[in-house]
MIDOSE-1310 file (N, C-alpha, C; in nm, 2 decimals, decimal comma, always signed):
residues 163
mlhe	-8,27/+2,85/+10,53/-8,34/+2,95/+10,45/-8,47/+2,98/+10,52; -8,54/+2,88/+10,57/-8,67/+2,91/+10,64/-8,64/+3,00/+10,76; -8,54/+2,97/+10,84/-8,50/+3,05/+10,95/-8,48/+3,19/+10,91; -8,40/+3,21/+10,81/-8,37/+3,34/+10,75/-8,50/+3,42/+10,72
yfes	-8,59/+3,34/+10,65/-8,71/+3,40/+10,60/-8,80/+3,45/+10,72; -8,81/+3,36/+10,82/-8,90/+3,39/+10,93/-8,84/+3,51/+11,02; -8,70/+3,51/+11,02/-8,64/+3,63/+11,09/-8,67/+3,76/+11,02; -8,68/+3,75/+10,88/-8,71/+3,87/+10,81/-8,85/+3,92/+10,82
lktd	-8,94/+3,82/+10,86/-9,08/+3,86/+10,88/-9,10/+3,92/+11,02; -9,01/+3,91/+11,11/-9,03/+3,96/+11,24/-9,06/+4,11/+11,24; -8,99/+4,18/+11,15/-9,01/+4,33/+11,14/-9,16/+4,36/+11,10; -9,21/+4,29/+11,01/-9,35/+4,31/+10,96/-9,44/+4,27/+11,07
isal	-9,42/+4,16/+11,14/-9,50/+4,11/+11,25/-9,51/+4,22/+11,36; -9,39/+4,27/+11,40/-9,38/+4,37/+11,50/-9,46/+4,50/+11,45; -9,44/+4,53/+11,32/-9,51/+4,65/+11,27/-9,66/+4,63/+11,28; -9,71/+4,52/+11,26/-9,86/+4,50/+11,26/-9,91/+4,52/+11,40
kgga	-9,83/+4,51/+11,50/-9,87/+4,54/+11,64/-9,87/+4,69/+11,66; -9,81/+4,76/+11,57/-9,81/+4,91/+11,58/-9,94/+4,98/+11,54; -10,04/+4,91/+11,50/-10,16/+4,97/+11,47/-10,18/+5,02/+11,32; -10,27/+5,11/+11,31/-10,31/+5,16/+11,17/-10,19/+5,22/+11,09
ksir	-10,10/+5,29/+11,16/-9,99/+5,35/+11,09/-9,90/+5,24/+11,03; -9,87/+5,14/+11,10/-9,79/+5,03/+11,05/-9,85/+4,95/+10,94; -9,98/+4,93/+10,96/-10,06/+4,86/+10,86/-10,06/+4,94/+10,73; -10,07/+5,07/+10,74/-10,07/+5,16/+10,63/-9,94/+5,14/+10,55
aise	-9,83/+5,14/+10,62/-9,70/+5,13/+10,56/-9,69/+5,00/+10,48; -9,73/+4,89/+10,53/-9,73/+4,76/+10,46/-9,83/+4,76/+10,34; -9,94/+4,83/+10,36/-10,03/+4,84/+10,25/-9,97/+4,93/+10,14; -9,90/+5,03/+10,17/-9,83/+5,11/+10,07/-9,73/+5,03/+10,00
rfma	-9,66/+4,95/+10,07/-9,56/+4,86/+10,00/-9,63/+4,77/+9,90; -9,74/+4,71/+9,94/-9,82/+4,63/+9,86/-9,86/+4,70/+9,73; -9,91/+4,82/+9,75/-9,96/+4,90/+9,63/-9,85/+4,94/+9,54; -9,73/+4,97/+9,60/-9,62/+5,00/+9,51/-9,56/+4,88/+9,44
nrgt	-9,57/+4,77/+9,49/-9,51/+4,65/+9,43/-9,61/+4,57/+9,35; -9,74/+4,59/+9,36/-9,84/+4,50/+9,30/-9,82/+4,49/+9,15; -9,78/+4,59/+9,08/-9,76/+4,58/+8,93/-9,63/+4,51/+8,89; -9,54/+4,50/+8,98/-9,40/+4,45/+8,95/-9,39/+4,30/+8,99
qksw	-9,48/+4,25/+9,07/-9,46/+4,11/+9,12/-9,57/+4,02/+9,06; -9,54/+3,89/+9,06/-9,63/+3,79/+9,00/-9,75/+3,76/+9,09; -9,74/+3,76/+9,22/-9,85/+3,73/+9,30/-9,87/+3,83/+9,41; -9,98/+3,82/+9,48/-10,01/+3,92/+9,59/-9,92/+3,90/+9,70
ieal	-9,87/+3,78/+9,73/-9,78/+3,75/+9,84/-9,65/+3,82/+9,82; -9,60/+3,81/+9,69/-9,47/+3,87/+9,66/-9,48/+4,02/+9,67; -9,60/+4,08/+9,64/-9,61/+4,22/+9,65/-9,61/+4,27/+9,79; -9,63/+4,19/+9,89/-9,63/+4,22/+10,03/-9,48/+4,22/+10,08
mtpd	-9,39/+4,16/+10,01/-9,26/+4,13/+10,06/-9,16/+4,25/+10,04; -9,07/+4,26/+10,13/-8,96/+4,35/+10,11/-8,86/+4,29/+10,01; -8,76/+4,37/+9,96/-8,66/+4,31/+9,87/-8,58/+4,19/+9,94; -8,55/+4,21/+10,06/-8,48/+4,10/+10,13/-8,56/+3,97/+10,14
qlei	-8,69/+3,99/+10,18/-8,78/+3,88/+10,19/-8,80/+3,81/+10,05; -8,81/+3,89/+9,94/-8,82/+3,83/+9,81/-8,70/+3,75/+9,77; -8,58/+3,80/+9,81/-8,46/+3,73/+9,77/-8,46/+3,59/+9,84; -8,49/+3,58/+9,97/-8,50/+3,46/+10,04/-8,61/+3,37/+9,98
fyri	-8,72/+3,43/+9,96/-8,84/+3,36/+9,90/-8,80/+3,29/+9,77; -8,73/+3,36/+9,68/-8,69/+3,31/+9,55/-8,59/+3,19/+9,57; -8,50/+3,20/+9,67/-8,41/+3,09/+9,69/-8,48/+2,97/+9,74; -8,58/+2,99/+9,83/-8,66/+2,87/+9,87/-8,74/+2,82/+9,76
qalm	-8,80/+2,90/+9,67/-8,87/+2,86/+9,56/-8,78/+2,78/+9,46; -8,66/+2,82/+9,44/-8,57/+2,75/+9,35/-8,54/+2,61/+9,41; -8,52/+2,60/+9,54/-8,49/+2,48/+9,61/-8,61/+2,38/+9,59; -8,73/+2,43/+9,61/-8,85/+2,35/+9,59/-8,86/+2,30/+9,45
ciie	-8,83/+2,39/+9,35/-8,83/+2,34/+9,21/-8,74/+2,23/+9,19; -8,62/+2,24/+9,25/-8,52/+2,13/+9,23/-8,57/+2,00/+9,30; -8,61/+2,01/+9,42/-8,66/+1,89/+9,49/-8,77/+1,82/+9,41; -8,87/+1,90/+9,37/-8,99/+1,85/+9,30/-8,95/+1,80/+9,16
gysn	-8,87/+1,88/+9,09/-8,82/+1,84/+8,95/-8,74/+1,72/+8,95; -8,65/+1,71/+9,05/-8,56/+1,59/+9,06/-8,64/+1,47/+9,09; -8,74/+1,48/+9,18/-8,82/+1,36/+9,21/-8,90/+1,32/+9,09; -8,95/+1,41/+9,01/-9,03/+1,38/+8,89/-8,94/+1,31/+8,79
hvmn	-8,82/+1,37/+8,77/-8,72/+1,31/+8,68/-8,69/+1,16/+8,72; -8,66/+1,14/+8,84/-8,63/+1,00/+8,89/-8,75/+0,91/+8,87; -8,87/+0,96/+8,90/-8,99/+0,88/+8,89/-9,01/+0,85/+8,74; -8,98/+0,94/+8,65/-9,00/+0,91/+8,51/-8,90/+0,81/+8,46
vvgk	-8,77/+0,82/+8,50/-8,67/+0,73/+8,46/-8,70/+0,59/+8,51; -8,73/+0,58/+8,64/-8,76/+0,45/+8,70/-8,90/+0,39/+8,64; -8,99/+0,48/+8,62/-9,12/+0,43/+8,57/-9,11/+0,37/+8,43; -9,03/+0,43/+8,35/-9,01/+0,38/+8,21/-8,94/+0,24/+8,22
dlmp	-8,86/+0,22/+8,32/-8,79/+0,09/+8,33/-8,88/-0,02/+8,39; -8,97/+0,02/+8,48/-9,05/-0,08/+8,55/-9,19/-0,10/+8,49; -9,25/-0,01/+8,42/-9,38/-0,02/+8,37/-9,38/-0,01/+8,21; -9,43/-0,11/+8,15/-9,43/-0,11/+8,00/-9,52/+0,01/+7,94
dyek	-9,63/+0,04/+8,01/-9,72/+0,14/+7,97/-9,70/+0,28/+8,03; -9,58/+0,30/+8,09/-9,56/+0,42/+8,16/-9,57/+0,55/+8,07; -9,52/+0,54/+7,95/-9,53/+0,66/+7,86/-9,67/+0,69/+7,83; -9,75/+0,59/+7,81/-9,89/+0,61/+7,78/-9,97/+0,68/+7,90
iarr	-9,94/+0,63/+8,01/-10,00/+0,68/+8,14/-9,95/+0,83/+8,16; -9,82/+0,85/+8,14/-9,77/+0,99/+8,16/-9,83/+1,08/+8,06; -9,85/+1,04/+7,93/-9,91/+1,12/+7,83/-10,06/+1,16/+7,86; -10,13/+1,06/+7,91/-10,27/+1,08/+7,95/-10,28/+1,18/+8,07
faqr	-10,19/+1,16/+8,16/-10,19/+1,25/+8,28/-10,16/+1,39/+8,23; -10,07/+1,41/+8,14/-10,03/+1,55/+8,09/-10,15/+1,61/+8,02; -10,22/+1,52/+7,94/-10,34/+1,57/+7,86/-10,45/+1,62/+7,96; -10,47/+1,54/+8,06/-10,57/+1,57/+8,16/-10,53/+1,71/+8,23
qskk	-10,41/+1,72/+8,27/-10,36/+1,85/+8,33/-10,38/+1,97/+8,24; -10,37/+1,95/+8,11/-10,38/+2,06/+8,02/-10,52/+2,10/+7,99; -10,61/+2,02/+8,03/-10,76/+2,05/+7,99/-10,83/+2,10/+8,12; -10,77/+2,18/+8,20/-10,84/+2,23/+8,32/-10,94/+2,33/+8,27
grgd	-11,06/+2,33/+8,34/-11,16/+2,43/+8,31/-11,13/+2,56/+8,38; -11,21/+2,66/+8,35/-11,19/+2,79/+8,40/-11,20/+2,79/+8,56; -11,29/+2,72/+8,61/-11,31/+2,71/+8,76/-11,19/+2,65/+8,82; -11,13/+2,54/+8,76/-11,01/+2,48/+8,82/-10,89/+2,58/+8,81
qifa	-10,89/+2,66/+8,70/-10,78/+2,75/+8,69/-10,79/+2,86/+8,80; -10,91/+2,91/+8,82/-10,93/+3,01/+8,92/-10,89/+2,96/+9,06; -10,94/+2,84/+9,09/-10,91/+2,78/+9,22/-10,76/+2,76/+9,24; -10,69/+2,71/+9,13/-10,55/+2,70/+9,14/-10,48/+2,83/+9,17
rltg	-10,52/+2,93/+9,10/-10,46/+3,07/+9,12/-10,48/+3,12/+9,26; -10,60/+3,10/+9,31/-10,64/+3,15/+9,45/-10,56/+3,08/+9,56; -10,55/+2,95/+9,54/-10,48/+2,87/+9,64/-10,33/+2,86/+9,63; -10,28/+2,91/+9,52/-10,13/+2,89/+9,50/-10,09/+2,76/+9,43
ldvk	-10,19/+2,68/+9,40/-10,16/+2,55/+9,34/-10,09/+2,57/+9,20; -10,13/+2,68/+9,13/-10,06/+2,70/+9,00/-9,92/+2,73/+9,02; -9,88/+2,79/+9,13/-9,73/+2,81/+9,16/-9,66/+2,68/+9,18; -9,73/+2,59/+9,26/-9,68/+2,46/+9,29/-9,66/+2,38/+9,16
leqy	-9,76/+2,38/+9,07/-9,75/+2,31/+8,94/-9,64/+2,36/+8,85; -9,62/+2,50/+8,86/-9,51/+2,56/+8,78/-9,38/+2,52/+8,84; -9,37/+2,50/+8,97/-9,24/+2,46/+9,03/-9,21/+2,32/+8,98; -9,31/+2,23/+8,97/-9,28/+2,09/+8,92/-9,23/+2,10/+8,78
rlge	-9,30/+2,18/+8,70/-9,27/+2,18/+8,55/-9,13/+2,24/+8,53; -9,10/+2,36/+8,60/-8,97/+2,42/+8,58/-8,86/+2,34/+8,63; -8,87/+2,28/+8,75/-8,77/+2,19/+8,81/-8,74/+2,07/+8,72; -8,85/+2,01/+8,67/-8,83/+1,89/+8,59/-8,77/+1,92/+8,46
efid	-8,80/+2,03/+8,39/-8,74/+2,07/+8,27/-8,59/+2,10/+8,29; -8,56/+2,17/+8,40/-8,42/+2,20/+8,44/-8,34/+2,07/+8,45; -8,39/+1,97/+8,53/-8,32/+1,85/+8,55/-8,30/+1,77/+8,42; -8,41/+1,76/+8,35/-8,41/+1,69/+8,22/-8,30/+1,75/+8,13
aiva	-8,29/+1,89/+8,13/-8,20/+1,95/+8,04/-8,05/+1,93/+8,08; -8,02/+1,94/+8,21/-7,88/+1,92/+8,25/-7,84/+1,78/+8,23; -7,93/+1,68/+8,26/-7,90/+1,54/+8,25/-7,88/+1,51/+8,10; -7,96/+1,56/+8,01/-7,95/+1,54/+7,87/-7,81/+1,59/+7,82
krgr	-7,77/+1,70/+7,87/-7,64/+1,76/+7,82/-7,52/+1,70/+7,88; -7,53/+1,66/+8,01/-7,40/+1,62/+8,08/-7,41/+1,48/+8,15; -7,53/+1,42/+8,14/-7,54/+1,28/+8,20/-7,60/+1,29/+8,34; -7,64/+1,17/+8,39/-7,71/+1,16/+8,52/-7,62/+1,21/+8,63
evgl	-7,49/+1,20/+8,62/-7,40/+1,24/+8,73/-7,41/+1,38/+8,77; -7,44/+1,47/+8,67/-7,45/+1,61/+8,69/-7,57/+1,64/+8,79; -7,67/+1,56/+8,79/-7,78/+1,58/+8,88/-7,74/+1,57/+9,02; -7,64/+1,49/+9,05/-7,59/+1,47/+9,19/-7,51/+1,60/+9,24
vlws	-7,46/+1,68/+9,14/-7,39/+1,80/+9,18/-7,48/+1,89/+9,26; -7,61/+1,89/+9,23/-7,71/+1,97/+9,30/-7,71/+1,95/+9,45; -7,68/+1,83/+9,49/-7,69/+1,80/+9,63/-7,56/+1,81/+9,71; -7,46/+1,87/+9,64/-7,32/+1,89/+9,70/-7,31/+2,00/+9,80
gpea	-7,41/+2,09/+9,80/-7,40/+2,20/+9,89/-7,49/+2,32/+9,85; -7,51/+2,42/+9,93/-7,60/+2,53/+9,90/-7,55/+2,61/+9,78; -7,42/+2,61/+9,76/-7,36/+2,69/+9,65/-7,39/+2,63/+9,51; -7,43/+2,50/+9,51/-7,46/+2,43/+9,39/-7,61/+2,45/+9,35
mptm	-7,69/+2,51/+9,43/-7,83/+2,53/+9,40/-7,84/+2,63/+9,29; -7,93/+2,61/+9,19/-7,95/+2,71/+9,09/-8,04/+2,82/+9,14; -8,02/+2,94/+9,08/-8,11/+3,05/+9,11/-8,24/+3,03/+9,03; -8,34/+3,11/+9,05/-8,46/+3,10/+8,96/-8,42/+3,14/+8,82
eelk	-8,33/+3,23/+8,80/-8,29/+3,26/+8,66/-8,22/+3,14/+8,60; -8,13/+3,07/+8,67/-8,06/+2,96/+8,62/-8,16/+2,84/+8,59; -8,27/+2,83/+8,67/-8,36/+2,73/+8,64/-8,42/+2,75/+8,50; -8,44/+2,87/+8,46/-8,49/+2,90/+8,33/-8,39/+2,89/+8,22
apdr	-8,26/+2,89/+8,26/-8,15/+2,89/+8,16/-8,05/+2,79/+8,22; -8,07/+2,66/+8,20/-7,98/+2,55/+8,26/-7,84/+2,57/+8,22; -7,81/+2,62/+8,10/-7,67/+2,63/+8,05/-7,60/+2,73/+8,14; -7,66/+2,83/+8,20/-7,60/+2,92/+8,29/-7,55/+2,85/+8,42
wlar	-7,64/+2,76/+8,47/-7,60/+2,69/+8,59/-7,49/+2,59/+8,56; -7,50/+2,52/+8,44/-7,39/+2,43/+8,41/-7,26/+2,51/+8,39; -7,26/+2,63/+8,33/-7,14/+2,70/+8,32/-7,08/+2,75/+8,45; -7,17/+2,77/+8,55/-7,12/+2,81/+8,68/-7,06/+2,70/+8,76
vrp	-7,13/+2,58/+8,76/-7,09/+2,48/+8,85/-7,00/+2,37/+8,78; -7,02/+2,36/+8,65/-6,94/+2,26/+8,58/-6,89/+2,32/+8,44; -6,80/+2,41/+8,45/-6,76/+2,48/+8,33/-6,69/+2,38/+8,23
């Protein structure tokens, strides 16, 4: 996916070498997309780049969410106070000040934290419905990876890969 994504960027990189006219075209794309995309980086992307970007983002959600899920399961087994520690950590995360929120938005950290949350909620949901073994289906091949839409609706993924 990374190879595909970088290949798709070659056109834009070549265009930037074309001077003001090419930069204007990219700027116009940004202006046209800025109201329809969540972030400034997405507004710069072509539809093909966005499609690849969302697949990479979904994969990152799964990797991060799966690791959080496993950490929570193992943590509960190994540490008697794990639930209390996890609850305090969640409370601390929810009490971010305005400065922290702005910093997270500017650096993209908010997107990373959203990936953790979305991925973990997805894994928790599919495991709760079908057991731990269904989590292993994710690693069976690229066709088993959920889309961003399926991450938000785990039942759709389950219906597709485990009807």
